TIDRENMI-615429 format. One line per field, with one value per residue (C-alpha): residue number from 1; residue in one letter; x, y, z. Coordinates in steps of 0.02 Angstrom, whole numbers, plus 50000, padded with zeros to 5 digits. Last residue first. Layout:
! TIDRENMI-615429
resi: [NUM, ...]
resn: [A, ...]
x: [X, ...]
y: [Y, ...]
z: [Z, ...]
! end
This chain:
! TIDRENMI-615429
resi: [311, 310, 309, 308, 307, 306, 305, 304, 303, 302, 301, 300, 299, 298, 297, 296, 295, 294, 293, 292, 291, 290, 289, 288, 287, 286, 285, 284, 283, 282, 281, 280, 279, 278, 277, 276, 275, 274, 273, 272, 271, 270, 269, 268, 267, 266, 265, 264, 263, 262, 261, 260, 259, 258, 257, 256, 255, 254, 253, 252, 251, 250, 249, 248, 247, 246, 245, 244, 243, 242, 241, 240, 239, 238, 237, 236, 235, 234, 233, 232, 231, 230, 229, 228, 227, 226, 225, 224, 223, 222, 221, 220, 219, 218, 217, 216, 215, 214, 213, 212, 211, 210, 209, 208, 207, 206, 205, 204, 203, 202, 201, 200, 199, 198, 197, 196, 195, 194, 193, 192, 191, 190, 189, 188, 187, 186, 185, 184, 183, 182, 181, 180, 179, 178, 177, 176, 175, 174, 173, 172, 171, 170, 169, 168, 167, 166, 165, 164, 163, 162, 161, 160, 159, 158, 157, 156, 155, 154, 153, 152, 151, 150, 149, 148, 147, 146, 145, 144, 143, 142, 141, 140, 139, 138, 137, 136, 135, 134, 133, 132, 131, 130, 129, 128, 127, 126, 125, 124, 123, 122, 121, 120, 119, 118, 117, 116, 115, 114, 113, 112, 111, 110, 109, 108, 107, 106, 105, 104, 103, 102, 101, 100, 99, 98, 97, 96, 95, 94, 93, 92, 91, 90, 89, 88, 87, 86, 85, 84, 83, 82, 81, 80, 79, 78, 77, 76, 75, 74, 73, 72, 71, 70, 69, 68, 67, 66, 65, 64, 63, 62, 61, 60, 59, 58, 57, 56, 55, 54, 53, 52, 51, 50, 49, 48, 47, 46, 45, 44, 43, 42, 41, 40, 39, 38, 37, 36, 35, 34, 33, 32, 31, 30, 29, 28, 27, 26, 25, 24, 23, 22, 21, 20, 19, 18, 17, 16, 15, 14, 13, 12, 11, 10, 9, 8, 7, 6, 5, 4, 3, 2, 1]
resn: [S, S, F, R, L, A, G, R, L, T, K, Y, S, F, K, L, D, V, F, L, H, S, A, D, K, F, T, V, V, D, P, G, V, E, A, L, V, I, A, T, A, N, K, Q, I, G, P, F, S, R, L, L, E, V, E, A, T, Y, M, E, L, Y, T, D, I, R, R, E, Y, Q, A, I, T, D, E, D, V, D, I, L, K, L, Q, Q, D, L, M, F, R, H, H, E, N, F, F, G, N, L, A, E, V, I, L, P, V, K, R, K, L, S, T, F, V, V, K, E, V, T, A, P, T, L, V, E, G, N, V, L, M, D, L, L, A, R, G, S, K, G, F, I, D, A, I, Y, T, T, L, K, I, G, A, T, Q, L, I, K, Q, V, W, N, K, K, C, N, R, D, A, V, L, Y, K, R, T, R, T, L, D, R, L, E, R, I, S, E, S, P, I, F, G, A, P, I, L, D, V, R, L, L, G, A, I, W, R, A, N, V, K, D, T, K, H, G, A, I, G, K, I, R, Q, P, N, A, L, I, L, P, F, R, D, E, L, V, H, W, I, P, Q, W, Y, G, G, I, S, E, M, A, V, V, Q, C, D, F, G, T, L, W, E, A, L, Q, S, L, G, K, Q, T, T, E, F, T, K, L, E, K, K, P, R, T, S, T, L, K, G, H, L, L, C, A, V, V, T, A, Q, H, V, D, L, G, A, C, S, T, Y, I, V, N, V, P, E, T, M]
x: [49077, 49156, 49055, 48936, 49082, 49182, 49048, 49057, 49239, 49255, 49132, 49229, 49391, 49362, 49314, 49444, 49529, 49357, 49281, 49443, 49437, 49254, 49295, 49431, 49607, 49655, 49820, 49769, 49653, 49793, 49816, 49763, 49593, 49559, 49666, 49624, 49440, 49455, 49556, 49437, 49283, 49370, 49402, 49230, 49163, 48983, 48999, 49169, 49302, 49364, 49428, 49533, 49599, 49654, 49735, 49838, 49887, 49941, 50085, 49995, 49853, 49984, 50003, 49816, 49790, 49899, 49793, 49633, 49704, 49743, 49564, 49491, 49594, 49532, 49349, 49368, 49423, 49289, 49163, 49232, 49215, 49037, 48996, 49067, 48972, 48807, 48818, 48866, 48722, 48600, 48642, 48636, 48462, 48372, 48187, 48140, 48135, 48258, 48117, 48031, 48190, 48208, 48028, 48053, 48220, 48154, 48165, 48353, 48369, 48374, 48548, 48637, 48611, 48720, 48653, 48472, 48485, 48538, 48403, 48262, 48303, 48413, 48500, 48664, 48701, 48867, 48809, 48652, 48741, 48878, 48727, 48667, 48832, 48846, 48687, 48724, 48893, 48839, 48819, 48635, 48612, 48431, 48388, 48201, 48143, 48317, 48316, 48169, 48253, 48139, 48286, 48274, 48268, 48419, 48519, 48461, 48526, 48690, 48700, 48668, 48817, 48931, 48881, 48927, 49096, 49121, 49072, 49192, 49337, 49297, 49314, 49466, 49546, 49501, 49566, 49732, 49767, 49728, 49847, 49987, 49943, 49947, 50119, 50184, 50126, 49962, 49960, 49818, 49801, 49910, 49813, 49861, 49852, 50017, 50075, 50200, 50091, 49938, 50066, 50139, 49972, 49915, 50079, 50056, 49869, 49931, 49945, 49761, 49627, 49625, 49583, 49539, 49430, 49471, 49349, 49455, 49585, 49486, 49406, 49572, 49643, 49824, 49972, 50107, 50287, 50436, 50585, 50723, 50659, 50482, 50537, 50545, 50398, 50293, 50317, 50271, 50121, 50052, 49976, 49865, 49705, 49739, 49797, 49855, 50040, 50148, 50328, 50425, 50595, 50657, 50849, 50841, 50957, 50872, 50706, 50796, 50887, 50713, 50637, 50782, 50749, 50566, 50619, 50731, 50612, 50471, 50352, 50422, 50466, 50399, 50474, 50421, 50534, 50442, 50539, 50425, 50319, 50262, 50430, 50449, 50491, 50624, 50623, 50582, 50428, 50448, 50320, 50335, 50230, 50228, 50212, 50145, 49996, 49974, 50025, 50024, 50166, 50184, 50355, 50427, 50573, 50577, 50428, 50323, 50235, 50111, 49950, 49890, 49705, 49579, 49481]
y: [50462, 50355, 50204, 50200, 50271, 50115, 49993, 50089, 50095, 49912, 49858, 49952, 49871, 49708, 49790, 49931, 49884, 49858, 50024, 50129, 50051, 50101, 50272, 50296, 50252, 50238, 50305, 50475, 50453, 50530, 50521, 50334, 50261, 50165, 50251, 50419, 50384, 50312, 50460, 50576, 50485, 50500, 50692, 50735, 50720, 50775, 50917, 50912, 51029, 50898, 50801, 50943, 50987, 50806, 50795, 50952, 50890, 50724, 50672, 50752, 50624, 50493, 50564, 50586, 50398, 50371, 50482, 50396, 50226, 50277, 50351, 50191, 50096, 50206, 50197, 50003, 49986, 50097, 49988, 49834, 49921, 49967, 49786, 49714, 49834, 49806, 49614, 49628, 49752, 49648, 49489, 49600, 49658, 49798, 49775, 49941, 50113, 50203, 50255, 50343, 50429, 50495, 50556, 50658, 50719, 50777, 50961, 50934, 50836, 51000, 51040, 50915, 50764, 50708, 50814, 50803, 50615, 50632, 50745, 50668, 50502, 50352, 50271, 50218, 50034, 50063, 49992, 50090, 50252, 50213, 50202, 50374, 50444, 50369, 50446, 50621, 50626, 50535, 50346, 50351, 50446, 50485, 50507, 50498, 50328, 50257, 50259, 50127, 50022, 49854, 49739, 49658, 49830, 49884, 49733, 49747, 49930, 49873, 49734, 49871, 49966, 49809, 49799, 49978, 49942, 49800, 49911, 50053, 49921, 49847, 50022, 50070, 49907, 49966, 50139, 50082, 49950, 50075, 50204, 50062, 50029, 50222, 50240, 50088, 50169, 50109, 49956, 49966, 49823, 49782, 49722, 49538, 49486, 49540, 49379, 49323, 49376, 49261, 49113, 49166, 49174, 49005, 48923, 48984, 48927, 48755, 48758, 48739, 48867, 48847, 48969, 48886, 49025, 49202, 49269, 49200, 49323, 49488, 49442, 49388, 49566, 49541, 49622, 49655, 49674, 49749, 49661, 49689, 49827, 49752, 49577, 49564, 49686, 49606, 49437, 49499, 49583, 49445, 49342, 49484, 49416, 49353, 49485, 49379, 49376, 49430, 49446, 49541, 49524, 49360, 49344, 49155, 49170, 49321, 49221, 49091, 49228, 49316, 49146, 49113, 49276, 49227, 49069, 49150, 49285, 49151, 49120, 48947, 48915, 48801, 48774, 48769, 48807, 48800, 48816, 48922, 48831, 48965, 49035, 49194, 49297, 49176, 49065, 49081, 49048, 49044, 48960, 48999, 48914, 49016, 48926, 48953, 49067, 49034, 49137, 49063, 49158, 49195, 49223, 49309, 49278, 49318, 49440, 49532, 49379, 49451, 49349, 49320, 49369, 49228, 49214]
z: [50952, 50816, 50855, 50699, 50599, 50636, 50559, 50394, 50396, 50443, 50320, 50195, 50255, 50162, 49996, 50015, 49842, 49765, 49839, 49784, 49609, 49591, 49650, 49522, 49485, 49663, 49735, 49694, 49840, 49957, 50142, 50165, 50134, 50288, 50409, 50352, 50354, 50531, 50599, 50533, 50605, 50774, 50758, 50682, 50505, 50507, 50385, 50281, 50335, 50460, 50317, 50243, 50417, 50441, 50274, 50311, 50487, 50428, 50554, 50700, 50664, 50721, 50892, 50912, 50879, 51030, 51134, 51074, 51116, 51293, 51307, 51243, 51376, 51508, 51462, 51439, 51619, 51686, 51585, 51675, 51839, 51807, 51753, 51910, 52021, 51930, 51948, 52135, 52175, 52076, 52181, 52343, 52305, 52201, 52221, 52145, 52225, 52107, 51985, 52131, 52189, 52006, 52003, 52163, 52095, 51923, 51947, 51997, 51834, 51739, 51787, 51899, 52003, 52143, 52297, 52243, 52266, 52447, 52490, 52393, 52483, 52421, 52565, 52510, 52466, 52386, 52215, 52215, 52261, 52118, 51997, 52058, 52029, 51861, 51814, 51872, 51785, 51622, 51609, 51645, 51480, 51448, 51627, 51670, 51608, 51603, 51800, 51792, 51926, 51941, 51974, 51809, 51724, 51818, 51773, 51583, 51583, 51645, 51510, 51383, 51455, 51443, 51255, 51235, 51308, 51192, 51042, 51092, 51122, 50947, 50863, 50962, 50887, 50715, 50745, 50812, 50689, 50552, 50626, 50617, 50438, 50407, 50494, 50383, 50221, 50149, 50030, 49909, 49793, 49643, 49493, 49457, 49282, 49226, 49127, 49255, 49405, 49347, 49338, 49508, 49587, 49514, 49567, 49751, 49742, 49722, 49912, 49929, 49880, 49697, 49561, 49394, 49329, 49384, 49507, 49649, 49592, 49615, 49787, 49850, 49826, 49774, 49868, 49744, 49799, 49709, 49795, 49924, 50041, 50038, 50088, 50271, 50310, 50175, 50246, 50422, 50350, 50244, 50391, 50447, 50368, 50185, 50077, 49939, 49886, 49742, 49720, 49582, 49490, 49561, 49525, 49559, 49709, 49769, 49788, 49903, 50002, 50035, 50086, 50203, 50285, 50299, 50389, 50506, 50555, 50580, 50447, 50407, 50223, 50089, 49914, 49737, 49580, 49413, 49247, 49126, 48993, 48877, 48842, 48738, 48900, 48932, 49093, 49280, 49381, 49579, 49693, 49876, 50005, 50176, 50339, 50505, 50490, 50306, 50146, 49972, 49886, 49703, 49626, 49475, 49349, 49171, 49196, 49063, 48978, 48856, 48827, 48654, 48610, 48606, 48448]
! end
């Protein structure tokens, strides 16, 4: 026997969010009503359109609004509505598991119906500062990955030109390696004497081997390709450094949380920023570990991938 469903809102709205428009469905009626009145309207996602949405919801004494966390489309809507209505950000994974879920504009009606009977668990919504930190750490992740792709391309250029520098230098983008790459780009004469001037520490003992490794068939085409990739890497390095300085200003807002995270073995500064951005400063927000994983299902891949590029 099916248990009765309790209606908890006399007026609530579900939003189906798109890039250019948002479809709003508002259900209103007595708590005892099984067939509430339905109001359906589409608004543009411009500031003017979202202000009209807020006024429209206010006109029906809307008690709560729910929407799905689709891409970043929900964020401007959240920004406009959060000071005027209680908001619920629904995890799409949880909603689509309920029979009857649609993916077209009828979705707004479906969300509103679920909300009216309290069947949409609220997702994790971090504070504005944490959302901004998350933007920074995720962008940094992609910048680091892009820079690493360019470094791999440099190694391919060297191998194509018969330059075996990686055989003797573990990091060809370190101080010594980069100096040698610049010599190749500048067309300098590579002799034991000139090479010894730009390498450091134990590499000085490998100078004869390094000179031999640089003796390939590096031509003008390879020189152009290498030069362009190194310039792009330099741009990436500068951009990453700017992002990291910006991230540091946000970490200063959460000194205690940062110190706690840094106390765990293997968690360095960049990883600390990633964990804080993805989970927030207080895990009490989540009922238990399983709820944390479900609510962060989409950012879990980001977290796992970002930790790979945290150094």
